[in-house]
C-alpha positions, 0 to 999 in steps of 0.5 A: 873502820878497823882499829889496829894498835901500832904500839901493841906487842901483837903484830899488825897482821895478827890483829887484822886476822883476829878482827876478820876471824871475829867478823866471821865468827859473829856472822858479819861475813857468812860462810860462802861470802867474799871477804873485802878485797885487799884495797877495801881492807886497806881503806877500812884500816885508814891506810894504817897497814900495807897490802903485804900485811893484809895478804899475810893476815889472809894467809893466816886465815887460809892456813886455819882453813877459814878462807880460800882464794878463788883466782879472779874472784877474791877470798871467800869464807869456807868455814867457821872458826872454832870457839875461842878458848875460855880465857879470851 
C-alpha cells in the first residue's frame, strides 16, 4: 500500500514519484522491469489519487530519465536514480 499525505504541502504527484523513485533505488523495481500499471498504482493508493496524478508522477520520473513508456506494454525502469542529497 502506498501512503500519501493529502494534507502535506508536497503535491500528491511528487509524493508518488518519490515513493516510486525509492522503490527503484532500493531494487524493489529493478532496471528493465515494468512499473505497476496506472490502475495497479491507483489500487495501491486505495484510490486516493486520480489517474492524472499518477500520469504526472510517471512523467516526472520520465523527465529524470528513470523510466520510459513502451506503447502497449507499460512503463519500464531504464536507469537508477542518483543518490539523494545528504540532507534527505
